[in-house]
C-alpha positions in Angstrom: 7.4 -3.6 -3.4 9.5 -6.6 -3.5 8.8 -8.9 -6.5 8.2 -12.0 -4.5 5.6 -10.2 -2.3 4.0 -8.6 -5.3 3.6 -12.0 -7.0 1.8 -13.4 -3.9 -0.7 -10.5 -4.2 -1.0 -11.2 -7.9 -1.6 -15.0 -7.2 -4.9 -14.2 -5.3 -6.5 -13.4 -8.6 -4.2 -12.7 -11.5 -6.9 -11.2 -13.9 -7.3 -8.2 -11.5 -3.8 -7.0 -12.2 -3.5 -7.4 -15.9 -3.8 -3.6 -16.4 -1.2 -2.5 -13.9 1.5 -1.1 -16.1 3.9 -0.4 -13.2 3.1 -3.1 -10.8 2.2 -2.2 -7.2 3.9 1.2 -6.6 4.6 1.2 -2.9 7.1 -0.3 -0.6 6.7 -3.7 1.1 5.5 -2.6 4.6 2.0 -2.5 3.2 2.2 -6.0 1.9 -0.2 -7.4 4.6 -2.7 -4.6 4.2 -2.8 -5.2 0.4 -2.8 -9.0 0.6 -5.5 -9.2 3.2 -7.6 -6.8 1.1 -7.3 -8.9 -1.9 -8.3 -12.0 0.0 -11.3 -10.1 1.3 -12.3 -8.9 -2.2 -12.1 -12.4 -3.6 -14.5 -13.5 -0.9 -16.8 -10.7 -1.9 -16.8 -11.8 -5.5 -15.0 -8.7 -6.7 -14.7 -8.6 -10.5 -11.8 -6.2 -10.9 -9.6 -5.2 -12.5 -7.3 -2.6 -10.7 -5.9 0.3 -12.8 -3.3 1.2 -10.1 -2.2 0.4 -6.6 0.2 3.0 -5.2 1.4 5.4 -2.5 0.0 8.8 -3.0 0.2 11.6 -0.3 1.6 9.2 2.1 -1.2 6.6 2.0 -2.3 3.6 0.0 -4.5 4.4 -3.0 -6.2 1.5 -4.9 -7.8 2.4 -8.1 -10.4 0.2 -9.6 -11.0 0.2 -13.4 -14.8 -0.2 -13.6 -16.9 -0.5 -10.5 -17.3 -2.3 -7.3 -20.1 -3.0 -4.8 -20.6 -1.2 -1.6 -19.0 -3.9 0.5 -16.1 -4.1 -1.9 -15.5 -0.4 -1.7 -15.7 -0.4 2.0 -12.9 -3.2 2.0 -10.8 -0.9 -0.3 -11.4 2.2 1.8 -10.6 0.4 5.0 -7.2 -0.7 3.5 -6.4 2.9 2.4 -7.3 4.1 6.0 -5.3 1.4 7.6 -2.2 2.3 5.6 -2.2 5.7 7.5 -1.1 3.6 10.6 1.4 1.2 9.2 5.0 2.1 8.1 5.2 1.7 4.3 8.8 0.5 4.5 8.8 -2.1 7.3 5.1 -2.7 8.3 5.5 -1.7 12.0 2.9 0.8 13.5 3.4 4.1 12.0 1.9 7.4 11.4 1.4 9.9 8.5 3.9 12.6 8.7 5.7 15.4 6.8 5.1 18.9 5.7 5.6 18.9 2.0 6.3 15.2 1.2 4.0 13.0 3.1 4.9 9.5 4.2 3.7 6.9 6.7 6.6 5.9 8.8 7.5 4.3 12.1 10.1 6.2 14.3 12.9 3.8 13.1 12.3 4.3 9.5 11.8 8.2 9.9 15.2 8.3 11.6 16.7 6.2 8.9 15.2 8.3 6.1 16.3 11.5 7.9 19.9 10.1 8.1 19.7 9.0 4.6 18.7 12.5 3.4 20.8 14.6 5.8 23.6 12.4 7.1 24.1 11.4 10.7 23.7 14.1 13.4 27.0 15.4 14.8 27.2 14.8 18.5 
């Protein structure tokens, strides 16, 4: 994730992120999902901290060090589910795809990734 976007997320409640060794480990397309979830968790008096926030198997995974209340867990689970419908790279509507390596992508990013991996198709 771009550093300036990651910092906006950290600014919601800095103490929640003190244990993140590698920062937020996904691309910037999920910024809104993560940011909105952090704001919601703050409203729900979440104590934190997080141990990891990352992409795994093509979806957002938010790991809490310690516990959370039911409403807080529901907010986290809702964010993880929503990430299955948003392109991780650009934030447009996307879908979970892939056979071996799973990613949530929009069609444009899917085509760009394909071209990046295999080169342009010959006409």
